[in-house]
Phi, psi and omega in degrees: 000319179293324177294320178296318179298319178296318180297318178296318179299312180298319179297318180295318179291325176296318178297322178293320175305311183295323179295317178296317179299320179295322178295324184280316188219027177065212182297320179297317178296324179295319179293319178297318179297324178297318178295316179298319180298316180298317180294320180293319177301315181294316179297318181298321181300318186268335191234354187298328180296317178294325179296315181295317178297323178292323178304323184259011179051043180289136181252125180289139179236160180220192184293342178277317185272332180212068188300318184290316180295316180294321179296322178298316179297320180297318181289321176295320179297320178296318178296328181275351183072035182244152171292156181295121177279166169289147186241130182232153173234136180251126179282088183209132184287344180286126178288117182193172180197158174206166175237154180209171180124148185282341178198170182300334180283343181230046186256162176215149174238145181224137177232146177277158175297330177298323178294313183292326182289320193261346182253155173287162178303324178298317180291321176300318179299320178297317180295314183290331174295322175300317180292323176295329176296322176300320179294315181296324178279357181061033173286336190296326179298313179299317184294316183290319178293323177302311182299317182292312185288324178298319177294322180293322178298315180297319180295320179296318179295319178294326175299318179295320179294322182296319182269354172080002178076183182244118183294340182252032186270009178066010177281133180294346182257343178058218182297326178299320178297321178297316180296317179298318179297319180295327179286321185278335185302320178302339177285350180301324180301315179295319181297317180295319178299322178295331181293337177270114186302136177293347179296338179296332177291318176299318180295319179291324175299313183294311181293321178298320178296323178290324179294312183283337176087002179217093180305327184287340174296315178291320178300316179297320180296315180299319180297320184283322187271341183297317179288317182296326182296331180265353176265334181251116186286137176255097188296323179296320179293322179296327179280339181231067186296340180293346179265359187300325184291348182283336186279158180292328175233140180307119183277354182278155187287340180249201174056055178276338191284145178273072183239191185301331187261004181275141178273349181232144173294161176299135182301323180300321179292321179294318179296318179298319179295321179290323177295320177296319179296319179299316179296321180294317180295320180290321181296326183261004180060042183304126182295343179281348180289117184287129185270342180083006180289146184298142176083000182294325184217039175083201185291149182286156171273118185254345179074177175077016181254359179269124181306130179079005182240125177275126180284168176285188181296147186294162189091164183199188185295342179235034178186000000 
């Protein structure tokens, strides 16, 4: 299903490329746009994860530079049955996180310093389990290609506006059509984000809660970061709004409402679903429910090992 969703997304973005190309240069422009779209699709498949990480100046960390954080990701990955992803930290005060990569074998997770600073280790574990759920569900391929292609469509439309289009391009709208396309093209990012069902966030919440073994850890994290995310501006996200759907909480300063145009479900609804899941797991004695007993999953995540990053309160989800 995820592969089909990706194919539909690529086809839709290719058609949009061709429409913009036709507005700019008629049939010749459409053919050029088709070639550009094919090249961009291929490039996005192989490189979009690195591009997104570069947009946010994410720094890769390992057991030497951030041993506790990396160990936590390793233990969560083991619980999820996933290979160890690459781990990144973004120097940004807004608490947030995302996952990227074309498949579980080439995946990466990234958390902001704001997330690590302001949340307890248990809450951080809940958030990162949610991101690993996106990897396990193979949502990351769709998300990274979406961000790359939406930005490329906008650039192509702006290119057309800059050069004014071709008056002899056989377009019934002429230069007016080029201008209209250039104005509407930035909305492509929002349209593409809408094409990705918000249900994937609910699915990632549920699977992430099962991975970490405590749904209320993630619920608590969502409650704490949802307000902070809209109070602390994420300048990189504001400059690259097509990437907003990748984050666990919308990083943009507006769009709080759970309506047709939102890329994220209402936080209150997500928390309610996680509370229901916690009650369900406890009622049925679900073996995935983490008991917190010593030795269940190795050494605890204690935080505070990332240079310049203050960890949460000591103790962690496994200690």
